[in-house]
C-alpha positions as CSV (number, residue, x, y, z in Angstrom):
1,M,-34.5,-58.7,38.9
2,S,-36.5,-58.4,35.8
3,G,-37.0,-54.8,35.9
4,T,-33.3,-54.5,36.7
5,L,-32.6,-56.5,33.8
6,T,-34.8,-54.5,31.8
7,T,-33.4,-51.2,33.3
8,R,-29.6,-52.7,32.8
9,R,-30.5,-53.5,28.9
10,T,-32.4,-50.4,28.1
11,F,-29.2,-48.8,28.8
12,L,-26.8,-50.5,27.4
13,Q,-29.0,-50.0,24.3
14,T,-29.2,-46.5,25.1
15,T,-25.6,-46.1,25.1
16,A,-24.6,-48.2,22.3
17,T,-27.1,-46.3,20.5
18,A,-25.7,-42.6,21.3
19,A,-22.2,-44.1,20.8
20,A,-22.8,-45.1,16.9
21,T,-25.1,-41.7,16.7
22,A,-21.8,-39.4,18.0
23,T,-19.8,-41.8,15.6
24,L,-21.9,-40.9,12.6
25,A,-22.6,-37.7,13.7
26,A,-18.8,-36.8,13.7
27,P,-18.0,-36.9,10.1
28,L,-20.8,-35.3,9.1
29,K,-20.4,-32.6,11.5
30,A,-17.1,-32.2,9.7
31,A,-18.7,-32.4,6.3
32,R,-20.4,-29.8,7.2
33,K,-17.9,-27.4,8.5
34,R,-15.6,-28.1,5.1
35,V,-16.2,-24.4,3.6
36,P,-14.7,-23.3,0.2
37,V,-12.0,-20.3,0.6
38,I,-12.1,-18.6,-2.6
39,D,-10.4,-15.7,-3.7
40,A,-12.3,-14.2,-6.1
41,H,-10.2,-11.6,-7.6
42,M,-6.5,-12.8,-8.7
43,H,-4.0,-11.9,-11.3
44,V,-1.9,-13.6,-13.1
45,W,0.8,-12.8,-15.6
46,S,3.8,-14.2,-18.1
47,D,7.6,-12.9,-17.6
48,N,6.9,-11.1,-21.2
49,K,8.0,-13.8,-23.3
50,D,6.9,-15.6,-26.3
51,P,4.2,-16.8,-26.9
52,F,2.7,-14.6,-24.1
53,P,4.4,-11.1,-24.8
54,Y,2.4,-7.8,-23.0
55,A,0.3,-6.1,-24.7
56,N,-0.7,-2.8,-22.8
57,P,-3.4,-0.8,-24.9
58,Y,-3.1,1.8,-22.4
59,N,0.8,2.2,-22.5
60,K,2.7,0.1,-25.5
61,D,5.7,1.6,-23.6
62,A,5.0,-0.6,-20.0
63,G,7.7,-2.7,-19.1
64,A,8.0,-5.8,-17.4
65,A,6.8,-6.8,-13.8
66,N,9.7,-7.8,-11.0
67,N,8.1,-11.2,-11.0
68,A,5.9,-13.7,-13.2
69,A,3.3,-14.4,-11.3
70,T,2.9,-17.7,-12.6
71,P,-0.3,-20.7,-11.8
72,D,2.8,-22.1,-9.8
73,I,3.6,-19.6,-7.1
74,L,0.0,-19.3,-6.7
75,I,-1.2,-22.3,-6.6
76,E,2.1,-23.0,-3.8
77,D,0.7,-19.9,-2.1
78,M,-2.9,-21.0,-1.9
79,D,-2.2,-24.6,-0.6
80,N,0.2,-23.2,2.2
81,H,-2.8,-21.6,3.8
82,G,-5.7,-23.4,2.7
83,V,-7.3,-21.6,-0.4
84,T,-9.1,-24.1,-2.8
85,H,-9.8,-21.9,-5.4
86,S,-8.9,-18.6,-6.9
87,I,-10.7,-16.7,-9.8
88,L,-8.3,-15.8,-12.5
89,V,-8.8,-11.9,-14.0
90,Q,-6.6,-11.1,-16.8
91,T,-4.2,-8.2,-15.9
92,I,-4.3,-4.6,-18.6
93,C,-0.2,-6.2,-19.2
94,H,-1.5,-9.1,-21.5
95,G,-4.4,-6.4,-23.4
96,W,-7.2,-8.2,-25.0
97,D,-5.1,-11.0,-24.9
98,N,-6.3,-13.7,-23.1
99,H,-4.1,-16.6,-23.8
100,Y,-1.7,-16.7,-21.1
101,T,-4.9,-16.7,-18.4
102,S,-6.3,-19.9,-20.8
103,H,-3.1,-21.2,-20.3
104,C,-3.3,-21.3,-16.5
105,L,-6.9,-22.6,-16.3
106,R,-6.1,-25.4,-18.7
107,R,-3.2,-26.4,-16.1
108,F,-5.1,-25.9,-13.2
109,P,-9.0,-26.3,-14.3
110,D,-10.1,-27.9,-11.0
111,R,-8.7,-25.0,-8.7
112,F,-9.0,-22.0,-11.4
113,R,-12.0,-19.9,-12.7
114,A,-11.3,-17.4,-15.6
115,H,-12.4,-13.6,-16.6
116,G,-10.8,-12.1,-19.7
117,L,-10.5,-8.6,-21.2
118,I,-12.0,-7.7,-23.8
119,D,-11.6,-4.3,-26.0
120,P,-14.8,-2.4,-24.4
121,T,-15.0,-0.6,-27.7
122,D,-14.9,-3.5,-29.9
123,P,-18.6,-3.3,-31.8
124,N,-18.0,-7.4,-31.6
125,V,-17.9,-7.7,-28.0
126,A,-20.9,-9.7,-27.5
127,D,-19.1,-12.0,-30.2
128,K,-15.6,-11.7,-28.3
129,L,-17.6,-12.7,-24.8
130,D,-19.3,-16.0,-27.0
131,Y,-15.3,-16.9,-27.8
132,W,-13.6,-16.8,-24.7
133,M,-16.6,-18.7,-23.2
134,S,-17.2,-21.3,-25.6
135,E,-13.6,-22.0,-27.1
136,H,-11.4,-21.4,-23.6
137,G,-14.1,-21.6,-20.9
138,F,-13.9,-18.6,-19.4
139,S,-16.8,-17.4,-17.0
140,G,-16.9,-14.1,-18.2
141,M,-15.4,-10.8,-18.9
142,R,-13.9,-7.8,-17.1
143,F,-14.5,-4.3,-18.1
144,S,-12.7,-1.3,-16.7
145,A,-14.6,1.5,-17.1
146,L,-12.4,3.7,-14.6
147,Y,-9.6,3.7,-18.2
148,Y,-12.6,5.6,-19.4
149,L,-13.5,8.4,-17.2
150,G,-14.0,12.0,-18.9
151,D,-12.7,11.9,-22.3
152,S,-10.0,9.4,-21.3
153,N,-9.3,6.7,-24.4
154,G,-12.8,8.3,-25.9
155,G,-14.4,8.5,-22.9
156,D,-17.4,6.2,-21.8
157,A,-20.5,5.6,-23.6
158,W,-19.8,2.8,-24.5
159,L,-21.2,1.5,-20.8
160,T,-24.9,1.9,-22.8
161,S,-23.7,1.6,-26.4
162,A,-25.7,-0.7,-28.8
163,A,-22.9,-2.9,-29.0
164,H,-23.1,-3.4,-24.9
165,R,-27.2,-4.3,-25.2
166,R,-26.3,-7.1,-27.7
167,L,-23.3,-8.0,-25.1
168,W,-25.5,-8.1,-21.9
169,R,-28.2,-10.0,-23.6
170,R,-25.6,-12.5,-24.6
171,A,-24.6,-12.8,-21.2
172,E,-27.9,-13.6,-19.9
173,Q,-28.1,-16.2,-22.2
174,L,-24.4,-17.7,-21.6
175,K,-24.7,-17.0,-17.9
176,A,-21.6,-15.2,-17.7
177,V,-20.4,-13.2,-14.8
178,F,-19.0,-9.6,-15.5
179,N,-16.3,-7.9,-13.1
180,M,-16.9,-4.3,-13.9
181,F,-13.8,-2.5,-12.6
182,I,-15.3,0.9,-12.5
183,S,-15.4,4.7,-10.8
184,S,-18.5,5.4,-8.1
185,T,-18.9,8.3,-10.7
186,Q,-19.8,5.8,-13.3
187,L,-22.3,3.6,-11.6
188,P,-25.5,5.6,-12.3
189,R,-24.6,4.8,-15.8
190,L,-24.4,0.4,-15.4
191,A,-27.6,0.3,-12.8
192,T,-29.5,1.6,-16.1
193,M,-28.3,-1.3,-17.5
194,I,-28.6,-3.6,-14.6
195,E,-31.9,-2.2,-14.3
196,Q,-32.8,-3.7,-17.9
197,Y,-30.7,-7.2,-18.1
198,P,-31.7,-8.6,-14.4
199,D,-30.0,-12.1,-15.7
200,A,-26.9,-10.5,-16.0
201,R,-24.2,-11.1,-13.8
202,I,-22.7,-8.7,-12.0
203,I,-19.7,-7.4,-9.4
204,I,-18.3,-4.3,-8.8
205,D,-14.8,-4.7,-8.3
206,H,-12.6,-3.2,-5.1
207,M,-16.1,-1.3,-3.7
208,S,-16.1,1.0,-6.7
209,Q,-12.6,2.3,-5.7
210,I,-13.9,4.8,-3.4
211,D,-11.6,6.2,-1.0
212,F,-13.0,6.2,2.0
213,G,-10.5,9.0,3.2
214,Q,-11.9,11.6,0.7
215,D,-14.2,14.3,1.9
216,H,-17.1,13.6,-0.4
217,A,-16.6,9.8,0.5
218,Q,-19.9,8.8,2.2
219,R,-21.7,10.8,-1.5
220,E,-19.6,8.4,-3.0
221,L,-20.3,5.1,-1.5
222,D,-23.9,6.2,-1.4
223,K,-24.0,5.2,-5.2
224,L,-22.8,1.9,-4.7
225,L,-25.2,1.2,-1.6
226,K,-28.4,1.9,-4.1
227,L,-26.7,-1.1,-6.7
228,G,-27.6,-3.3,-3.2
229,Q,-31.4,-3.3,-4.2
230,Y,-30.6,-5.4,-7.1
231,P,-30.1,-9.2,-6.4
232,N,-27.7,-9.7,-10.0
233,V,-25.1,-7.4,-8.2
234,W,-22.5,-8.5,-5.8
235,V,-19.7,-6.5,-4.4
236,K,-15.5,-7.3,-3.6
237,I,-14.8,-6.2,-0.3
238,S,-11.1,-5.8,-1.4
239,E,-8.2,-3.1,-2.0
240,L,-8.3,-1.7,1.5
241,S,-4.7,-0.9,0.8
242,S,-5.8,1.6,-1.9
243,T,-9.4,2.2,-0.3
244,A,-9.2,3.0,3.7
245,P,-9.0,6.6,4.9
246,T,-5.0,5.6,6.5
247,K,-4.7,3.2,3.9
248,V,-2.5,1.3,7.2
249,Y,-3.1,-2.3,7.9
250,P,-5.5,-3.8,9.9
251,F,-7.5,-1.1,8.0
252,K,-9.7,-0.2,11.4
253,D,-10.5,3.0,10.3
254,A,-12.5,1.4,6.8
255,L,-14.8,-1.1,9.4
256,P,-17.9,1.5,9.3
257,W,-17.7,1.7,5.7
258,M,-17.2,-1.8,4.8
259,T,-20.3,-2.2,7.1
260,Q,-22.5,-0.3,5.5
261,I,-21.9,-2.0,2.0
262,F,-22.1,-5.4,3.9
263,E,-25.8,-3.9,5.2
264,A,-26.5,-3.2,1.6
265,F,-25.5,-6.5,-0.1
266,G,-26.4,-8.5,2.5
267,P,-23.9,-11.4,3.6
268,N,-24.7,-13.5,0.3
269,R,-23.6,-10.9,-2.5
270,I,-20.4,-10.2,-0.6
271,L,-17.1,-11.3,-2.2
272,W,-13.3,-11.3,-1.1
273,G,-10.3,-11.5,-3.2
274,T,-6.4,-10.2,-2.7
275,G,-5.4,-9.7,-6.0
276,Y,-1.1,-10.9,-6.0
277,P,0.2,-14.5,-5.6
278,G,3.4,-15.0,-3.5
279,I,6.0,-12.8,-3.5
280,C,4.5,-10.4,-5.9
281,R,2.0,-9.2,-2.9
282,M,5.5,-7.1,-1.9
283,D,6.3,-5.9,-5.1
284,Y,3.0,-4.0,-4.6
285,N,2.6,-3.6,-1.4
286,R,0.3,-5.7,-0.6
287,P,-0.2,-7.9,2.9
288,S,0.7,-11.3,2.4
289,L,-1.9,-14.3,1.5
290,E,-1.7,-15.0,5.4
291,A,-2.2,-11.5,6.8
292,E,-5.3,-10.6,4.2
293,L,-7.1,-14.2,5.9
294,A,-6.3,-12.5,9.5
295,L,-7.8,-9.2,8.2
296,V,-11.0,-11.4,7.7
297,R,-11.1,-13.6,10.3
298,E,-9.8,-11.2,13.6
299,H,-11.0,-8.0,12.7
300,F,-13.9,-7.9,10.0
301,T,-16.2,-7.6,13.6
302,F,-19.4,-6.8,11.4
303,L,-19.4,-10.6,10.0
304,N,-20.3,-13.4,12.0
305,E,-18.5,-16.8,11.8
306,E,-21.7,-18.0,9.5
307,N,-21.2,-15.0,7.1
308,R,-17.3,-14.3,7.2
309,D,-17.9,-18.4,5.6
310,K,-20.2,-16.8,3.1
311,Y,-17.4,-13.8,2.4
312,L,-14.7,-16.0,2.1
313,G,-16.0,-18.7,-0.4
314,I,-19.5,-19.9,-0.1
315,N,-20.8,-17.1,-1.9
316,A,-18.1,-17.5,-5.0
317,A,-18.3,-21.4,-5.1
318,E,-22.7,-20.8,-5.8
319,L,-21.8,-17.8,-7.8
320,W,-18.8,-19.5,-10.3
321,D,-20.4,-23.1,-9.7
322,I,-17.8,-24.7,-7.7
323,E,-18.7,-28.0,-6.3
324,F,-17.7,-28.1,-2.4
């Protein structure tokens, strides 16, 4: 009889312990599954009225966009689709005046991080970086070398100039993040700076805007893949509407190219970004946010679940120090 009671007591204790453990494990498991979804490349812009008029430095006659891309539109779009944060990237329509981006960051500091634009030919570019980071809370800057290809706008010699060497040293000190909107033909020059400033954190925007439908796509992609050897370089796998061979959703013909990038950079240095909020996506013939997320979750077969979570948000959270 005693043995029977002991067995029954042991069974009840074991069952109670298992139930308690399961109860505790459930929220812990849920907590572990909670991952950020961070759009690492998002534009906002005003309605071209005071106090935030347009100031495009390359086209003084550039008109107003069809719709203002306000932070309210963006937040609504994010909330409707489970996007936890966005990294704001200053648009060229506002030029070197980053105050609208700063205004958006101040309104939603818990949801946004911000990057501005600085005239890359400005000899005081390092001080400008310091100003926007120290006074306005920016995380870094974007430099658009694509606008300086060949002789355009005076050429791209500034990439390795003395002023930019001061800039990169300051970036290391400030822990800045640089977005580089750059042609694949300019990547070898950029690599010289990456090697000399290993603590500077560099993102290659939109897979270096390589058109994977062109005859020499692999040759150009190889220049990007070489940057995968540097641990301080990330890449945005994005803008398939302009880089995929057929440019037709869901961009299946881009998979082999993206797979090569994933293999070169690994799962921890790839970032997701979509560019335009809400109704503005339609104005620029971009997929909706729902379609952008479905593209990754249903069609990016080169990513398993763990790596998909990294791509959609975990990597960005670590890069921009976002708690989740």
